[in-house]
C-alpha positions in Angstrom: 33.0 -23.3 35.3 35.5 -20.6 34.9 33.9 -17.2 34.3 36.4 -14.4 33.8 35.5 -11.0 35.4 37.8 -8.7 33.4 36.4 -5.4 34.7 37.0 -6.3 38.3 40.3 -8.0 37.7 41.6 -4.9 36.0 40.6 -2.8 39.1 42.3 -5.3 41.4 45.5 -5.4 39.3 45.6 -1.6 39.1 45.3 -1.5 42.9 47.9 -4.1 43.7 50.6 -3.1 46.1 49.2 0.5 46.4 49.3 0.4 50.2 45.5 0.6 50.6 43.1 -2.0 51.9 41.2 -3.4 48.9 37.6 -3.8 49.9 35.6 -6.0 47.5 31.9 -5.4 48.3 28.7 -6.5 46.8 25.6 -8.7 47.1 26.0 -12.2 48.5 26.7 -14.9 45.8 27.7 -12.4 43.2 31.2 -14.0 42.9 33.3 -11.9 45.2 35.0 -14.9 46.8 35.7 -16.5 43.4 37.1 -13.2 42.1 39.7 -13.0 44.9 40.4 -16.6 45.9 40.5 -18.0 42.4 41.0 -15.4 39.7 43.1 -12.9 41.6 45.1 -15.7 43.4 45.8 -17.3 40.0 47.0 -13.9 38.7 49.4 -13.6 41.7 50.8 -17.1 41.1 51.3 -16.3 37.4 53.3 -13.2 38.5 55.6 -15.5 40.4 54.3 -14.9 44.0 55.0 -18.0 46.0 51.8 -19.9 47.1 52.8 -19.6 50.8 52.9 -15.8 50.4 49.2 -15.7 49.6 47.3 -16.1 52.8 43.6 -16.9 52.4 41.2 -16.7 55.3 37.6 -17.9 54.6 35.2 -16.8 57.3 32.1 -18.4 55.7 33.0 -22.0 56.8 32.3 -23.1 60.3 35.6 -24.9 60.4 37.3 -21.4 60.3 35.2 -20.0 63.1 38.3 -19.4 65.3 39.4 -16.7 62.8 36.4 -14.6 63.8 38.4 -13.8 66.9 40.7 -10.9 65.8 43.6 -11.9 68.1 43.6 -15.5 66.7 43.5 -14.1 63.2 46.4 -11.7 63.8 48.5 -14.3 65.5 48.0 -16.8 62.6 49.0 -14.1 60.1 52.1 -13.3 62.2 53.1 -17.0 62.2 52.7 -17.3 58.4 54.7 -14.2 57.6 58.2 -15.6 57.9 60.3 -13.1 55.9 60.3 -9.5 54.6 58.9 -10.3 51.1 55.5 -9.1 50.1 52.5 -11.1 51.4 49.0 -11.0 50.1 46.3 -11.4 52.7 42.8 -12.3 51.4 40.0 -12.3 54.0 36.6 -13.4 52.8 33.5 -11.9 54.6 35.6 -9.8 56.9 32.5 -8.4 58.7 32.3 -11.7 60.5 35.4 -10.9 62.5 34.8 -9.2 65.9 36.2 -5.7 66.0 37.2 -6.1 62.4 38.0 -2.4 62.0 40.6 -2.6 64.7 41.9 -5.8 63.3 42.3 -4.3 59.8 44.0 -1.3 61.3 46.7 -3.7 62.7 47.1 -5.5 59.4 47.5 -2.4 57.3 50.4 -1.3 59.5 52.5 -4.3 58.3 54.8 -2.9 55.6 55.0 -6.1 53.6 51.3 -6.9 53.7 48.9 -6.2 50.9 45.4 -6.7 52.2 42.2 -7.7 50.3 38.8 -8.2 52.0 35.3 -9.1 50.9 32.1 -8.0 52.6 28.4 -8.3 51.8 26.9 -5.7 54.1 27.3 -2.1 53.0 26.7 -0.9 56.5 30.1 -2.1 57.5 31.6 -0.3 54.6 29.9 3.1 54.9 29.8 3.6 58.6 33.0 1.8 59.8 35.7 1.2 57.2 35.0 4.3 55.1 35.3 6.5 58.2 38.1 4.7 59.9 40.2 4.1 56.8 39.4 7.2 54.8 42.3 7.6 52.4 43.6 4.2 53.3 41.0 2.0 51.5 40.0 1.3 47.9 36.5 -0.1 47.3 35.8 -2.4 44.3 32.0 -3.1 44.1 31.1 -6.3 42.4 27.7 -6.8 40.7 26.2 -10.1 39.5 27.4 -11.2 36.1 26.8 -8.7 33.3 25.0 -10.0 30.2 28.4 -10.1 28.5 30.0 -12.2 31.3 26.9 -14.4 31.4 27.1 -15.1 27.6 30.8 -16.0 27.9 29.7 -19.1 29.7 26.2 -19.7 28.4 25.7 -22.6 26.0 23.2 -21.2 23.5 22.5 -18.2 21.2 22.1 -14.7 22.5 18.3 -14.5 22.0 17.8 -17.6 24.3 20.5 -16.3 26.6 18.8 -12.9 26.9 15.5 -14.5 28.0 17.4 -16.7 30.5 19.3 -13.7 31.8 16.4 -11.3 32.4 14.3 -14.2 34.0 16.9 -15.9 36.2 19.5 -13.2 36.6 23.3 -13.1 36.7 24.2 -14.9 39.9 27.0 -17.2 38.7 25.5 -20.4 40.2 22.5 -20.1 37.9 24.7 -21.1 34.9 25.4 -24.5 36.4 21.8 -25.3 37.3 19.7 -27.2 34.7 16.0 -26.8 34.4 13.6 -23.8 35.0 12.1 -25.3 38.1 15.5 -25.9 39.8 16.7 -22.4 38.9 13.5 -20.9 40.3 13.8 -23.0 43.5 17.4 -22.0 43.9 16.6 -18.3 43.7 13.6 -18.5 46.1 15.6 -20.5 48.7 18.5 -18.1 48.3 16.3 -15.1 48.9 14.9 -16.6 52.1 17.8 -18.4 53.6 20.6 -16.0 52.8 19.4 -12.4 52.0 16.4 -12.2 54.3 18.2 -14.1 57.0 21.1 -11.7 56.8 18.8 -8.7 57.2 16.9 -10.3 60.1 20.1 -11.2 61.8 21.4 -7.6 61.6 18.2 -5.7 62.3 15.3 -5.9 64.7 12.2 -6.2 62.5 9.1 -7.0 64.6 6.7 -7.7 61.7 8.5 -9.7 59.1 5.3 -10.2 57.0 5.0 -6.4 56.5 8.7 -6.1 55.6 8.4 -8.9 53.0 5.3 -7.3 51.6 7.3 -4.0 51.2 10.0 -6.0 49.3 7.3 -7.3 46.9 5.9 -3.8 46.4 9.4 -2.5 45.4 9.9 -5.5 43.1 6.6 -4.7 41.4 7.5 -1.1 41.0 10.8 -1.5 39.0 10.9 1.3 36.5 8.3 3.4 38.3 8.9 6.5 40.5 8.0 5.8 44.1 8.6 7.3 47.5 8.5 6.1 51.1 5.5 8.4 51.6 3.3 7.1 48.9 4.3 3.5 49.7 3.2 4.0 53.3 -0.1 5.6 52.2 -0.7 2.6 49.9 -0.3 0.2 52.8 -2.7 2.2 54.9 -5.4 2.7 52.4 -5.3 -0.5 50.4 -3.6 -3.2 52.5 -4.9 -1.8 55.8 -1.5 -2.0 57.4 -1.1 0.9 59.8 2.3 0.0 61.2 4.2 0.8 58.0 4.6 4.5 58.5 6.8 6.8 56.4 9.7 6.4 58.8 9.4 2.6 58.9 9.3 2.3 55.1 12.3 4.6 54.8 14.2 2.5 57.4 13.2 -0.8 55.7 14.4 0.5 52.3 17.7 1.4 53.9 18.0 -2.1 55.1 17.5 -3.4 51.6 20.1 -1.0 50.2 22.6 -2.0 53.0 22.1 -5.6 52.0 22.9 -4.7 48.4 19.5 -6.1 47.2 18.4 -2.8 45.7 19.8 0.5 44.5 18.2 3.9 44.4 18.3 6.1 41.3 17.4 9.7 42.2 15.6 12.3 40.1 17.7 14.9 38.5 16.4 18.1 37.0 18.5 18.3 33.8 17.8 22.0 33.0 17.9 23.1 36.6 21.0 21.0 37.3 19.9 19.8 40.7 18.4 16.8 42.5 14.7 17.0 43.0 14.2 14.5 45.9 11.0 12.8 47.1 10.4 10.4 44.2 13.1 7.8 43.2 13.3 4.6 41.2 14.6 1.4 42.8 16.3 -1.3 40.9 17.2 -4.8 42.0 20.9 -5.8 41.8 19.7 -9.1 40.3 16.6 -9.6 38.1 16.4 -13.3 39.0 16.1 -12.4 42.7 13.5 -9.8 41.8 11.5 -12.3 39.9 11.8 -14.9 42.6 10.4 -12.5 45.1 7.3 -12.1 42.9 7.2 -15.9 42.3 8.0 -15.2 38.6 4.5 -13.8 38.1 5.5 -10.3 36.9 8.2 -10.7 34.2 7.3 -7.7 32.0 10.1 -7.5 29.5 10.2 -3.7 29.3 10.7 -3.3 33.1 13.2 -6.1 33.3 15.2 -4.6 30.4 15.3 -1.3 32.2 16.6 -3.0 35.3 19.2 -4.9 33.3 20.4 -1.7 31.6 20.6 0.1 34.9 22.8 -2.6 36.4 25.0 -2.8 33.4 25.6 0.9 33.5 26.4 0.8 37.2 28.8 -2.1 36.6 30.6 0.1 34.0 31.2 2.6 36.8 28.5 5.2 35.9 26.5 7.2 38.5 23.0 6.8 37.1 20.1 9.2 37.8 16.6 9.6 36.5 16.5 12.7 34.3 13.5 15.1 34.4 12.8 17.9 32.0 9.9 20.4 32.7 8.2 22.1 29.8 5.0 24.1 29.3 2.5 23.1 26.7 -1.0 24.3 25.8 -3.9 21.9 26.2 -6.9 21.7 23.8 -8.4 24.8 25.4 -5.2 26.8 25.0 -4.4 26.7 28.7 -0.7 26.3 29.5 0.2 23.3 31.6 3.4 22.1 33.1 4.5 18.7 31.8 7.4 16.6 33.1 9.3 14.4 30.6 11.7 11.7 31.7 15.1 10.5 30.5 15.5 7.0 31.9 19.2 7.2 32.6 21.5 10.2 33.1 24.9 8.6 33.2 28.0 10.3 34.6 31.5 9.1 34.8 34.2 11.7 35.3 33.8 14.3 32.6 31.6 12.0 30.4 27.8 12.1 30.4 25.3 10.1 28.4 21.5 10.3 28.2 19.9 7.0 27.5 16.3 5.8 26.9 15.2 2.2 27.3 12.6 1.3 24.8 11.4 -2.3 24.6 9.9 -1.8 21.1 9.7 1.1 18.6 7.3 -0.3 16.0 6.3 3.1 14.4 7.2 6.8 14.1 4.8 7.7 16.9 6.7 5.5 19.3 10.0 6.8 18.0 8.8 10.4 18.6 7.7 9.6 22.1 11.0 8.0 23.0 13.2 10.8 21.6 11.1 13.8 22.7 12.8 14.3 26.0 16.3 13.6 24.5 15.7 16.4 21.9 14.9 18.9 24.7 18.3 18.3 26.4 20.3 21.4 25.5 23.9 20.1 25.6 26.3 18.3 23.4 26.6 15.0 25.4 25.7 11.8 23.6 22.1 10.6 23.5 21.0 7.0 22.9 17.9 4.9 22.6 18.4 1.2 23.4 15.8 -1.0 21.8 15.0 -4.5 23.1 15.5 -6.3 19.8 18.2 -7.0 17.2 18.7 -4.0 14.9 21.6 -2.3 13.2 23.1 0.6 15.0 22.2 4.0 13.4 22.2 7.7 14.2 19.2 9.7 13.1 18.9 13.3 11.8 18.6 14.6 15.4 21.9 13.1 16.4 20.4 10.3 18.5 22.0 6.9 18.4 19.6 4.0 18.2 21.1 0.6 19.2 19.8 -2.9 19.8 20.0 -4.4 23.3 22.4 -7.1 22.2 25.0 -4.7 20.7 24.7 -2.3 23.7 25.3 -5.0 26.3 27.8 -7.2 24.4 29.9 -4.4 22.9 30.7 -1.6 25.3 32.1 0.6 22.5 28.6 1.1 21.1 27.9 3.8 23.7 30.4 6.0 21.9 29.6 5.1 18.3 
């Protein structure tokens, strides 16, 4: 099954021969290897690059275990580079190489080598490569398939595809698996044998049951503001687990972020123009994995739609925060109270900004008023949208707010500016 990834291919092509190490990062099984070894390699061949000038080193297979020795890898590359023409070196899962930072440092010194690597652990990126190669590396972060990419290979209409997508997610393998039971089994096994195993291999976690319970709590809390502190208090008071302190919860959340399983969206005071801290929202990189963690028992469409929208916006390159607006209102007794209203997504990309609400349904004027209330209080000229989880015709109301259906928003990226 050939699934094109135009967003990431464009980034790779733009970065070609720029003298920097191209680091393709992202969650395991999101398609990083296919992107480089199949799609980008095909692009190089179409450009006329000879096949023997594209050196691919796959560190996942046991048969390639010798390449995990940096000296063996460098010697192999030296033997393959027979002339002064440009060579393209693709290393899959580079973090498996011992002393890979030093090894990459040697490769990048070769004048006729253009280096591309993949990695699934953000810790190697943030603490090692980003520090060691600051100014000499170019990161391309790959998400699971967007809904648009998913539908390009899905055999069915978009309503059925949408239900499949928010239930089983966008890991490319899902599209080739037939049957709900087999898809669910694949995701459950993947979570345990790949993602959890990776985390346990990298970190010392004494009580794995508590760690996995924390993952389930975060999966249940998609779309809700939480903090390490209130999670720890919940474990103490309700689950009677005393070992999960604030520091432990914070550390465990860090492990999940490092493994690219979740992302954190921080609270941003729109009027005060500052981050608030404490509470955040956590979204899963893939809804199918999130559902598998909960044994497909909590598939509330409104929360899953919010998670899908967050991932789609991040895949488009936006920095996405949770917007807060504080106002004062009088209660029924005339006493002033401070009320905090929320904008689901404050999206920034360069000089562009968008305010977006996720609304599963808007059946009447009361719901419409509720969803647009916070948007109407944003005192700037940036575009404001409400994305509704059904098919409807795009329109702009008298308050300048664009209302768009989920299918148009996800399948036509120009709707965000219409």
